[in-house]
N, CA, C and O atoms as a printed pandas DataFrame, in Angstrom:
     atom_number atom_name residue_name chain_id  residue_number  x_coord  y_coord  z_coord
0              1         N          UNK        A               1  -72.554   -3.274  -67.588
1              2        CA          UNK        A               1  -72.515   -4.811  -67.678
2              3         C          UNK        A               1  -73.179   -5.333  -66.223
3              4         O          UNK        A               1  -72.933   -4.802  -65.140
4              5         N          UNK        A               2  -74.052   -6.459  -66.418
5              6        CA          UNK        A               2  -74.362   -6.782  -65.066
6              7         C          UNK        A               2  -74.039   -8.235  -64.381
7              8         O          UNK        A               2  -74.008   -9.331  -64.942
8              9         N          UNK        A               3  -73.824   -7.946  -63.108
9             10        CA          UNK        A               3  -73.231   -8.832  -62.402
10            11         C          UNK        A               3  -73.522  -10.027  -62.200
11            12         O          UNK        A               3  -74.713  -10.155  -61.917
12            13         N          UNK        A               4  -72.580  -11.577  -62.234
13            14        CA          UNK        A               4  -73.609  -12.963  -62.093
14            15         C          UNK        A               4  -74.050  -12.991  -60.745
15            16         O          UNK        A               4  -73.437  -12.523  -59.785
16            17         N          UNK        A               5  -75.181  -13.585  -60.728
17            18        CA          UNK        A               5  -76.310  -14.122  -59.777
18            19         C          UNK        A               5  -75.519  -14.665  -58.815
19            20         O          UNK        A               5  -74.570  -15.161  -59.423
20            21         N          UNK        A               6  -75.364  -14.875  -57.451
21            22        CA          UNK        A               6  -74.683  -15.822  -56.419
22            23         C          UNK        A               6  -75.646  -16.258  -55.738
23            24         O          UNK        A               6  -76.742  -15.703  -55.825
24            25         N          UNK        A               7  -75.441  -17.398  -54.871
25            26        CA          UNK        A               7  -76.326  -17.878  -54.116
26            27         C          UNK        A               7  -76.486  -17.373  -53.179
27            28         O          UNK        A               7  -77.112  -17.931  -52.277
28            29         N          UNK        A               8  -75.866  -15.847  -53.015
29            30        CA          UNK        A               8  -75.753  -15.420  -51.845
30            31         C          UNK        A               8  -76.972  -14.333  -52.046
31            32         O          UNK        A               8  -77.667  -13.912  -51.121
32            33         N          UNK        A               9  -77.105  -13.944  -53.481
33            34        CA          UNK        A               9  -78.235  -12.901  -53.709
34            35         C          UNK        A               9  -79.463  -13.143  -54.301
35            36         O          UNK        A               9  -80.105  -12.278  -54.896
36            37         N          UNK        A              10  -80.063  -15.139  -54.050
37            38        CA          UNK        A              10  -80.980  -15.819  -54.584
38            39         C          UNK        A              10  -81.725  -15.475  -53.165
39            40         O          UNK        A              10  -81.176  -15.589  -52.069
40            41         N          UNK        A              11  -83.206  -14.989  -53.398
41            42        CA          UNK        A              11  -83.655  -15.431  -51.798
42            43         C          UNK        A              11  -83.482  -17.279  -51.539
43            44         O          UNK        A              11  -83.159  -18.247  -52.226
44            45         N          UNK        A              12  -83.982  -16.979  -49.914
45            46        CA          UNK        A              12  -83.987  -18.997  -49.520
46            47         C          UNK        A              12  -85.652  -18.828  -49.442
47            48         O          UNK        A              12  -86.421  -17.926  -49.112
48            49         N          UNK        A              13  -85.785  -20.291  -49.962
49            50        CA          UNK        A              13  -87.337  -20.782  -49.887
50            51         C          UNK        A              13  -87.210  -20.684  -48.290
51            52         O          UNK        A              13  -86.294  -20.423  -47.510
52            53         N          UNK        A              14  -88.656  -21.039  -48.173
53            54        CA          UNK        A              14  -88.688  -21.630  -46.765
54            55         C          UNK        A              14  -90.041  -22.595  -47.029
55            56         O          UNK        A              14  -90.930  -22.147  -47.752
56            57         N          UNK        A              15  -90.172  -23.888  -46.446
57            58        CA          UNK        A              15  -91.208  -24.669  -46.686
58            59         C          UNK        A              15  -92.209  -24.483  -44.840
59            60         O          UNK        A              15  -91.971  -24.731  -43.658
60            61         N          UNK        A              16  -93.200  -23.977  -45.571
61            62        CA          UNK        A              16  -93.866  -23.718  -44.019
62            63         C          UNK        A              16  -94.975  -24.473  -44.054
63            64         O          UNK        A              16  -95.708  -24.177  -43.110
64            65         N          UNK        A              17  -95.516  -25.515  -44.891
65            66        CA          UNK        A              17  -96.079  -26.413  -44.557
66            67         C          UNK        A              17  -95.790  -27.783  -44.025
67            68         O          UNK        A              17  -96.621  -28.666  -43.811
68            69         N          UNK        A              18  -94.094  -27.855  -43.786
69            70        CA          UNK        A              18  -93.511  -28.944  -42.683
70            71         C          UNK        A              18  -92.885  -28.223  -41.451
71            72         O          UNK        A              18  -92.169  -27.272  -41.138
72            73         N          UNK        A              19  -93.439  -29.034  -41.061
73            74        CA          UNK        A              19  -93.231  -28.548  -39.269
74            75         C          UNK        A              19  -91.199  -29.352  -38.900
75            76         O          UNK        A              19  -90.516  -30.192  -39.486
76            77         N          UNK        A              20  -91.042  -28.721  -38.008
77            78        CA          UNK        A              20  -89.778  -28.867  -38.198
78            79         C          UNK        A              20  -89.705  -30.411  -37.148
79            80         O          UNK        A              20  -90.678  -30.525  -36.402
80            81         N          UNK        A              21  -88.732  -31.453  -37.071
81            82        CA          UNK        A              21  -89.008  -32.582  -36.381
82            83         C          UNK        A              21  -88.797  -32.223  -34.665
83            84         O          UNK        A              21  -89.005  -33.077  -33.803
84            85         N          UNK        A              22  -88.516  -31.335  -34.470
85            86        CA          UNK        A              22  -88.650  -31.027  -32.846
86            87         C          UNK        A              22  -90.188  -30.844  -32.742
87            88         O          UNK        A              22  -90.608  -31.279  -31.670
88            89         N          UNK        A              23  -91.062  -30.371  -33.475
89            90        CA          UNK        A              23  -92.288  -30.334  -33.408
90            91         C          UNK        A              23  -93.395  -31.346  -33.131
91            92         O          UNK        A              23  -94.381  -31.262  -32.400
92            93         N          UNK        A              24  -92.907  -32.436  -34.009
93            94        CA          UNK        A              24  -94.012  -33.431  -34.680
94            95         C          UNK        A              24  -93.586  -34.568  -33.518
95            96         O          UNK        A              24  -92.531  -35.197  -33.440
96            97         N          UNK        A              25  -94.768  -34.618  -32.640
97            98        CA          UNK        A              25  -95.035  -35.888  -31.536
98            99         C          UNK        A              25  -93.912  -37.081  -31.773
99           100         O          UNK        A              25  -92.796  -37.351  -31.330
100          101         N          UNK        A              26  -95.117  -37.800  -32.999
101          102        CA          UNK        A              26  -94.921  -38.635  -33.793
102          103         C          UNK        A              26  -93.365  -38.668  -34.305
103          104         O          UNK        A              26  -93.011  -39.813  -34.585
104          105         N          UNK        A              27  -92.861  -38.169  -34.397
105          106        CA          UNK        A              27  -91.186  -38.322  -35.336
106          107         C          UNK        A              27  -90.745  -39.425  -34.819
107          108         O          UNK        A              27  -90.979  -40.460  -35.443
108          109         N          UNK        A              28  -90.124  -39.486  -33.767
109          110        CA          UNK        A              28  -89.385  -40.712  -33.250
110          111         C          UNK        A              28  -90.190  -42.046  -33.562
111          112         O          UNK        A              28  -89.732  -42.995  -34.197
112          113         N          UNK        A              29  -91.710  -41.950  -32.906
113          114        CA          UNK        A              29  -92.574  -43.477  -33.296
114          115         C          UNK        A              29  -92.395  -43.554  -34.523
115          116         O          UNK        A              29  -91.780  -44.572  -34.840
116          117         N          UNK        A              30  -92.767  -42.690  -35.616
117          118        CA          UNK        A              30  -92.653  -42.738  -37.177
118          119         C          UNK        A              30  -91.145  -43.297  -37.663
119          120         O          UNK        A              30  -90.899  -43.967  -38.666
120          121         N          UNK        A              31  -90.411  -42.915  -36.857
121          122        CA          UNK        A              31  -88.490  -43.953  -37.324
122          123         C          UNK        A              31  -88.419  -45.142  -36.592
123          124         O          UNK        A              31  -87.953  -46.146  -37.131
124          125         N          UNK        A              32  -88.774  -45.162  -35.564
125          126        CA          UNK        A              32  -88.862  -46.663  -35.461
126          127         C          UNK        A              32  -89.860  -47.700  -35.921
127          128         O          UNK        A              32  -89.681  -48.894  -35.680
128          129         N          UNK        A              33  -91.068  -47.182  -36.682
129          130        CA          UNK        A              33  -92.044  -48.335  -37.336
130          131         C          UNK        A              33  -91.257  -48.473  -39.080
131          132         O          UNK        A              33  -91.487  -49.414  -39.840
132          133         N          UNK        A              34  -90.179  -47.104  -39.451
133          134        CA          UNK        A              34  -89.982  -46.974  -40.785
134          135         C          UNK        A              34  -88.628  -48.183  -40.761
135          136         O          UNK        A              34  -88.348  -48.900  -41.722
136          137         N          UNK        A              35  -87.911  -48.187  -39.432
137          138        CA          UNK        A              35  -86.983  -48.962  -38.992
138          139         C          UNK        A              35  -86.932  -50.539  -39.161
139          140         O          UNK        A              35  -85.977  -51.198  -39.571
140          141         N          UNK        A              36  -88.518  -51.118  -38.639
141          142        CA          UNK        A              36  -88.886  -51.996  -38.376
142          143         C          UNK        A              36  -89.782  -52.811  -39.832
143          144         O          UNK        A              36  -89.850  -53.981  -40.211
144          145         N          UNK        A              37  -90.320  -51.618  -40.297
145          146        CA          UNK        A              37  -90.959  -51.756  -41.860
146          147         C          UNK        A              37  -89.051  -52.484  -42.765
147          148         O          UNK        A              37  -88.639  -53.490  -43.343
148          149         N          UNK        A              38  -88.678  -51.492  -42.432
149          150        CA          UNK        A              38  -87.410  -52.006  -43.940
150          151         C          UNK        A              38  -86.906  -53.382  -43.432
151          152         O          UNK        A              38  -86.725  -54.259  -44.276
152          153         N          UNK        A              39  -86.545  -53.776  -41.486
153          154        CA          UNK        A              39  -85.816  -54.805  -41.560
154          155         C          UNK        A              39  -87.068  -56.373  -42.134
155          156         O          UNK        A              39  -86.791  -57.350  -42.830
156          157         N          UNK        A              40  -88.404  -55.981  -41.462
157          158        CA          UNK        A              40  -89.184  -56.929  -41.664
158          159         C          UNK        A              40  -89.298  -57.330  -43.208
159          160         O          UNK        A              40  -89.282  -58.533  -43.471
160          161         N          UNK        A              41  -89.393  -56.560  -44.066
161          162        CA          UNK        A              41  -89.270  -56.421  -45.579
162          163         C          UNK        A              41  -87.986  -57.365  -46.106
163          164         O          UNK        A              41  -88.238  -58.344  -46.809
164          165         N          UNK        A              42  -86.961  -57.125  -45.839
165          166        CA          UNK        A              42  -85.808  -57.378  -45.562
166          167         C          UNK        A              42  -86.174  -58.989  -45.229
167          168         O          UNK        A              42  -86.429  -59.705  -46.197
168          169         N          UNK        A              43  -86.200  -59.502  -44.038
169          170        CA          UNK        A              43  -86.549  -60.457  -44.075
170          171         C          UNK        A              43  -87.247  -61.686  -44.498
171          172         O          UNK        A              43  -86.954  -62.858  -44.734
172          173         N          UNK        A              44  -88.425  -60.837  -44.497
173          174        CA          UNK        A              44  -89.564  -61.693  -45.477
174          175         C          UNK        A              44  -88.823  -61.966  -46.821
175          176         O          UNK        A              44  -88.714  -63.167  -47.069
176          177         N          UNK        A              45  -88.298  -61.131  -47.729
177          178        CA          UNK        A              45  -88.213  -61.367  -49.094
178          179         C          UNK        A              45  -87.268  -62.645  -48.946
179          180         O          UNK        A              45  -87.258  -63.493  -49.838
180          181         N          UNK        A              46  -86.423  -62.777  -47.735
181          182        CA          UNK        A              46  -85.275  -63.720  -48.183
182          183         C          UNK        A              46  -85.864  -64.954  -47.254
183          184         O          UNK        A              46  -85.614  -66.123  -47.549
184          185         N          UNK        A              47  -86.482  -64.681  -46.368
185          186        CA          UNK        A              47  -87.430  -66.221  -46.227
186          187         C          UNK        A              47  -87.987  -66.581  -47.486
187          188         O          UNK        A              47  -87.576  -67.660  -47.912
188          189         N          UNK        A              48  -88.883  -65.924  -48.267
189          190        CA          UNK        A              48  -89.740  -65.852  -49.176
190          191         C          UNK        A              48  -88.823  -66.680  -50.852
191          192         O          UNK        A              48  -89.301  -67.246  -51.835
192          193         N          UNK        A              49  -87.549  -66.384  -50.492
193          194        CA          UNK        A              49  -87.067  -66.742  -51.713
194          195         C          UNK        A              49  -85.745  -68.132  -51.365
195          196         O          UNK        A              49  -85.173  -68.793  -52.232
196          197         N          UNK        A              50  -85.638  -68.196  -50.497
197          198        CA          UNK        A              50  -84.657  -69.112  -49.245
198          199         C          UNK        A              50  -86.122  -70.835  -49.303
199          200         O          UNK        A              50  -86.175  -71.809  -50.054
200          201         N          UNK        A              51  -86.994  -70.404  -48.140
201          202        CA          UNK        A              51  -88.007  -71.468  -47.616
202          203         C          UNK        A              51  -88.261  -71.969  -49.091
203          204         O          UNK        A              51  -88.366  -71.514  -50.230
204          205         N          UNK        A              52  -88.305  -73.341  -48.315
205          206        CA          UNK        A              52  -89.572  -73.965  -49.251
206          207         C          UNK        A              52  -90.868  -73.756  -49.466
207          208         O          UNK        A              52  -91.447  -73.875  -50.546
208          209         N          UNK        A              53  -91.382  -73.408  -48.321
209          210        CA          UNK        A              53  -92.923  -72.825  -48.184
210          211         C          UNK        A              53  -92.364  -71.266  -48.026
211          212         O          UNK        A              53  -91.509  -70.673  -47.369
212          213         N          UNK        A              54  -93.544  -70.915  -49.205
213          214        CA          UNK        A              54  -93.482  -69.460  -49.311
214          215         C          UNK        A              54  -94.413  -68.563  -48.313
215          216         O          UNK        A              54  -94.258  -67.417  -47.893
216          217         N          UNK        A              55  -95.375  -69.470  -48.111
217          218        CA          UNK        A              55  -96.332  -68.504  -47.121
218          219         C          UNK        A              55  -95.909  -67.531  -46.161
219          220         O          UNK        A              55  -96.359  -66.407  -45.943
220          221         N          UNK        A              56  -94.806  -68.259  -45.536
221          222        CA          UNK        A              56  -94.235  -67.427  -44.619
222          223         C          UNK        A              56  -93.519  -66.326  -44.375
223          224         O          UNK        A              56  -93.387  -65.555  -43.425
224          225         N          UNK        A              57  -93.044  -66.446  -45.564
225          226        CA          UNK        A              57  -92.328  -64.732  -45.985
226          227         C          UNK        A              57  -93.939  -64.087  -46.757
227          228         O          UNK        A              57  -94.133  -62.883  -46.927
228          229         N          UNK        A              58  -94.589  -64.788  -47.004
229          230        CA          UNK        A              58  -95.179  -63.352  -47.851
230          231         C          UNK        A              58  -96.334  -63.073  -46.500
231          232         O          UNK        A              58  -96.931  -61.998  -46.449
232          233         N          UNK        A              59  -96.455  -63.645  -45.940
233          234        CA          UNK        A              59  -97.447  -63.682  -44.367
234          235         C          UNK        A              59  -95.750  -62.387  -43.376
235          236         O          UNK        A              59  -96.130  -61.475  -42.641
236          237         N          UNK        A              60  -94.960  -62.495  -43.479
237          238        CA          UNK        A              60  -93.876  -61.712  -42.826
238          239         C          UNK        A              60  -93.891  -59.997  -43.569
239          240         O          UNK        A              60  -93.640  -58.915  -43.038
240          241         N          UNK        A              61  -94.278  -60.320  -44.920
241          242        CA          UNK        A              61  -94.541  -58.839  -46.187
242          243         C          UNK        A              61  -95.443  -57.964  -45.747
243          244         O          UNK        A              61  -95.307  -56.760  -45.526
244          245         N          UNK        A              62  -96.927  -59.066  -45.569
245          246        CA          UNK        A              62  -97.582  -58.404  -45.060
246          247         C          UNK        A              62  -97.739  -57.566  -43.798
247          248         O          UNK        A              62  -98.392  -56.564  -43.506
248          249         N          UNK        A              63  -96.964  -58.293  -43.222
249          250        CA          UNK        A              63  -97.103  -57.636  -41.494
250          251         C          UNK        A              63  -96.339  -56.182  -41.691
251          252         O          UNK        A              63  -96.421  -55.268  -40.871
252          253         N          UNK        A              64  -95.669  -56.133  -42.780
253          254        CA          UNK        A              64  -94.191  -55.012  -42.747
254          255         C          UNK        A              64  -95.340  -54.288  -43.452
255          256         O          UNK        A              64  -95.714  -53.349  -42.750
256          257         N          UNK        A              65  -95.954  -54.382  -44.465
257          258        CA          UNK        A              65  -97.016  -53.418  -45.104
258          259         C          UNK        A              65  -97.618  -52.869  -44.277
259          260         O          UNK        A              65  -97.776  -51.649  -44.323
260          261         N          UNK        A              66  -98.242  -53.823  -43.049
261          262        CA          UNK        A              66  -99.310  -52.927  -42.615
262          263         C          UNK        A              66  -98.731  -51.889  -41.429
263          264         O          UNK        A              66  -99.317  -51.003  -40.808
264          265         N          UNK        A              67  -97.112  -52.434  -41.357
265          266        CA          UNK        A              67  -96.854  -51.438  -40.390
266          267         C          UNK        A              67  -96.203  -50.146  -40.874
267          268         O          UNK        A              67  -95.852  -49.097  -40.333
268          269         N          UNK        A              68  -96.185  -50.634  -42.088
269          270        CA          UNK        A              68  -95.841  -48.995  -43.290
270          271         C          UNK        A              68  -97.029  -48.348  -43.288
271          272         O          UNK        A              68  -96.860  -47.259  -42.739
272          273         N          UNK        A              69  -98.016  -48.475  -43.596
273          274        CA          UNK        A              69  -99.243  -47.999  -43.864
274          275         C          UNK        A              69 -100.041  -47.058  -42.472
275          276         O          UNK        A              69 -100.697  -46.023  -42.586
276          277         N          UNK        A              70  -99.702  -47.861  -41.128
277          278        CA          UNK        A              70  -99.831  -47.199  -40.179
278          279         C          UNK        A              70  -98.599  -46.035  -40.119
279          280         O          UNK        A              70  -98.812  -45.416  -39.077
280          281         N          UNK        A              71  -97.871  -45.693  -40.526
281          282        CA          UNK        A              71  -96.657  -44.774  -40.509
282          283         C          UNK        A              71  -97.293  -43.823  -41.475
283          284         O          UNK        A              71  -97.241  -42.593  -41.461
284          285         N          UNK        A              72  -97.815  -44.504  -42.195
285          286        CA          UNK        A              72  -97.920  -43.508  -43.457
286          287         C          UNK        A              72  -99.882  -42.513  -42.777
287          288         O          UNK        A              72 -100.427  -41.461  -43.110
288          289         N          UNK        A              73 -100.113  -43.212  -42.148
289          290        CA          UNK        A              73 -101.637  -42.821  -41.183
290          291         C          UNK        A              73 -101.117  -41.927  -40.505
291          292         O          UNK        A              73 -101.467  -40.772  -40.744
292          293         N          UNK        A              74 -100.088  -42.193  -39.417
293          294        CA          UNK        A              74  -99.409  -41.388  -38.490
294          295         C          UNK        A              74  -99.074  -39.970  -39.042
295          296         O          UNK        A              74  -99.331  -38.913  -38.466
296          297         N          UNK        A              75  -98.527  -40.099  -40.116
297          298        CA          UNK        A              75  -97.824  -38.960  -41.457
298          299         C          UNK        A              75  -98.725  -37.768  -41.740
299          300         O          UNK        A              75  -98.566  -36.593  -41.407
300          301         N          UNK        A              76  -99.966  -38.489  -42.611
301          302        CA          UNK        A              76 -101.316  -38.238  -42.631
302          303         C          UNK        A              76 -101.983  -37.160  -41.900
303          304         O          UNK        A              76 -102.331  -36.075  -42.367
304          305         N          UNK        A              77 -102.135  -37.623  -40.580
305          306        CA          UNK        A              77 -102.822  -36.507  -39.397
306          307         C          UNK        A              77 -102.234  -35.735  -39.032
307          308         O          UNK        A              77 -102.726  -34.892  -38.281
308          309         N          UNK        A              78 -100.886  -35.695  -39.423
309          310        CA          UNK        A              78 -100.050  -34.314  -38.465
310          311         C          UNK        A              78  -99.925  -33.442  -39.647
311          312         O          UNK        A              78  -99.403  -32.332  -39.543
């Protein structure tokens, strides 16, 4: 009779293509850019929905998207 396979019997998978956070020199910068992106996106949507002139909210959202693109470029370069 076979014994059931437990988690201890299964081999662990390693992700070799990812660097640990301690090795990535841009990790802290990317986190800061992500936080700024999220804050600007929320502020931009609120201003877009509340203000009579929607263009300011659109500009803030576009600025947030530019920051996100910078963060993505940093991630792809490493």
